[in-house]
C-alpha positions, 0 to 999 in steps of 0.5 A: 237209205236215209232214216227220214223215210215218210212211212213208219215202219208199221206204215211200211209192214202194213202195206207190205202185208195188207195187200197180200192177205187182201190175196189170200182173202179174195182167193178164198172168197172167189174159188176157180170151181170151173164154171164160166160166170159173168159179168163181163166187165169182171171177166175182161179183167181177169184177162189182163192176167195174161197181158200183166204177167210179163211186166213183174217178171221183167223188173223182179229179175232186173232188181237183183241183177242191178244191186249185184252189178252196182253192189253199195251198202244202201239201195239206190232211188232205182233200187227202190222204186223197181222193188216198189213197182216190181211188189205192185205189179205181181200183186196186181198180176194175182189179183188179175189171175185170181179173177181170171180163175173165178169169172172164165171157167178156169180148171186145171190140175196144177191150178191151186199150186200156180195160184198159191205159188203166185200169191206167196211171190208176191207176198216175198216181193213185198218183203223183199220191199219190206226190207230194202233199208237192210245190208246188200245181202239181205236185200239181194237174197230177199229178191232172189227168193221173191224171183225164184218163186214168182219163177215157179209160178211163171212156170206152171201157169205157162204149162197150162197155157202152152203145154209142154215145150220140150215135148216133141210134136208130131211132125219133128218125130216123123222119120225122114221119107226119101225122096222120089227119083221123079222129084230130080230130073235124071243126070246124063251120064255122057 
């Protein structure tokens, strides 16, 4: 990447850190206490968390994949744009998640872990964007760390929504019952 970036180092630093600090403040001032409150518009906005969360997952997983595939000293324009899009989309997902928990009364045992791991994932995706002009190894390491934090947060949240996917349900754990002989017509023997 050329040194002729339209943003200074400090501007990039504030663009990376400022929104994530706003997430921390939003999480502190809008606690998830299990109370269902309005207004309806913010309640509906919170529901977008469940739609938006798939977007940063796809983008942030693709970035190190493309980086490892191409392995250039400088990040390509596609990688730079995907890195920015991934950081912005995971930030938006976190912001809508905070709105969901506050306005729709979300409360479960791992919500704090899900919340702070998601915010950490957003912070790490922003750091990966910030480090996009560094060497290939630094970029890929930062991107993989961001993907790991996002994956942990997504797993914790998905466990709340979907339950334990690997636990057999009652239907699959029933013993197989032999079919009654009346279901099968007698076989003529001769």
